[in-house]
N, C-alpha and C positions, 0 to 999 in steps of 0.2 A: 341563237340556236334555232334551227328550222323546226317548225311544227309538222309532224307527220301523222297522216290519218289514212284509213282505208275508205275507198269510195267504190260503191257497186253500181256500175252502169251496165245493165244486162247486154250481153252475157259476160261482161268483163269485170274482173276485180282489179282495182287500180290503187297503187300506193302514191299518195300525193304529198309532196314536200313543199310546204309554204315557206317562202323565203323573201328577203328584201331585194326583190328583183322587179323588173318592169314587164317582162314578157313571160309567156307560158312555153315550157319546153317539154316535149314528149320523147320518151325513150323506151325501146323494147330490148330487154336483156336476152342473151343467148338461151336462157331457160324459158323464155316466153313471158317473163314478168313485165307488167306495164308500169312505168314510172313517169310521174309528171312533176315538174317543178313549176310552181305558180306563185304569183305575188301574194303577199299577205292579204287576208280578207277577201280573196276571190270568191264570188258566190258559187255555190254548188251547181245551180242551174246553168251558169256560164260554162263551168267545166264539163257538165253533161253535154251541152251543145257542141263544145270543142271536141270531145271524144266522138260523138255521133258523126261529126263532119269528117272525121278521119277513120271511120269504121273500117273501110276497105283496106286502107294502108296498114292498120293494126293487124288485121287478119292476114294480109299478105306477108308482113314481116314475121309474124308468128309461124306461118307456114314455111317460110324460107329456113327458119331455124329448125323446124321439125325435119325438113328434108336433109339438112346437113347432119343432124343427129342420126337419122336413119342410115345415111351413107357410111357413117362410122360404125354402125352396128352390124349390118348385113354383109355376109361373105358370099362368094360365088355359089349359086345353086340353092341359096336359102330364101325363105319367105317368112313372113310374120304369121304366127298363129296365136291369136289373143295377145298380140303385142310382143311376143317373144320369138326370136329366130328359130327356125326349124328346117331340117333337110328333108322332112317327110314329103313324099310325093302323093298328093291328094287330088282326086278329081273334083270337078265343080260340084257334082252331086254330093260327094263326101263332105266337102266344105260346107255346103248348105245344111246337111244333116247335123254336122257338129255345131254350126251356128244356131240351128233351130233348138237343140237341146239346151243351149245356154240361154237363149231368149225365152224359152218356155219356163225355165227356172225363175227368171225375174218377173215374167208375166204372172206366174202363180203366186209369187211373193207379194205383189201389190194388188192383184185383182180383187181380193175380198173388199177392199175399201170402195172400189167402183161398183161392185155388185150390190153393196149395201145402199148405194145411191141410185139404184134402179137400172143400172147399165147391164145390158145383155152381153154375153160373151162375143168377142169379135174374132173374125177369121184372120190368121196371120199368113202373110204372103211374102215372097222374096223376089227381088229383081235387081239388076245392076242399075244404079242411078248416079248421075254425075253431080247433081246440085244439092242433094239432101241425103240424110241418113235414114229418114223414115217419113212416111206419109200416113196420117190418120184421117180416115173418112168416116165420121160418126154415123151419117145417114146410111151408108152402105155397110156399116159395122165391119170394116176391114182396117188393118194396119199393115202396111207394106214396108219391109225393112230392106235396106241396101245390103246386097250379098257381101259387099266389101267390109262389112262390120266384123267379119270373122278374123280380120287381120288386126283389129283394134284391141286395146287392153279391155279386160272384163269390166273395169270401172266405167269406161266410156260406154260400153254396151248397156250396162245397167242404167246409166243416165238416159240413153236414147230410148230404151223401153219405157221408163217412167215418163219421160218427156211426151212421148206419143200417147200414152195412156191418159195423161192429164189433159190432153186435147179433147178427150171425150166429154170433159166437163167445162173446159174453157178453150174456146176456139182460136184465141189470139195469143200474143206474147206480152200481155199486159202485166202489171205488177201483181194482179190477182193470180195470174197463171204461174209466175215464178214463186209466189208465196205458197201455192199448192205443191209445187215441186219441192220447195224447201221444207215443207211440212213432213214429207216422206223421206227426203234425203238432204239433211241440213248442209252436208258437204258437197252439194251438187256442183258447185263451181269448180272445185278441185277435180271432180270426176269428169266434168265437161271439158276441162283443159288437159285431161290425160291423153287426148287423141294424139296419135302419131301421124306422120306424114301421109297425105292422101295418095302417094305414089303407089302404094300397095293396098290402099284401102278404098 
């Protein structure tokens, strides 16, 4: 019988099945779940290197499945608002205003922790970005969020807000950084993986 365990290689949660096989096999399910079949007693550090070497492939496959899911959800004239289809006709300014209210809610939820550690309030900005959902600049005391977040589920928005706030204390994506994120949001991996296709985001 295969031994099964969860392996966390940021930002992925992976289900590893240890079997009497010689090679490692990687699979992404339509739901975006990452499955690995590996020989018995394969060292964790080897699996970590294996996953890191295939980081782009994993992200691309998950994105393909998100796009297929989105194609089955949206109808003509619809767009996503907080991850749900809507026929509402909203201007860019209206969308930014709606997004700002949601982000302000999560900012206020987590801010006391950072204020207690001597951080001064930051200015929140918005712009369209292709490569990232948020940018934290501690020295400038600004956090810029991607306008396209308004199309994403609220769970993903909460994760992005917390993610950027944590960069005020830890400037990289080390274990310490993700430990800080997990301290506030233990289920952050599920929230981070709630993202829908980037087509409308």
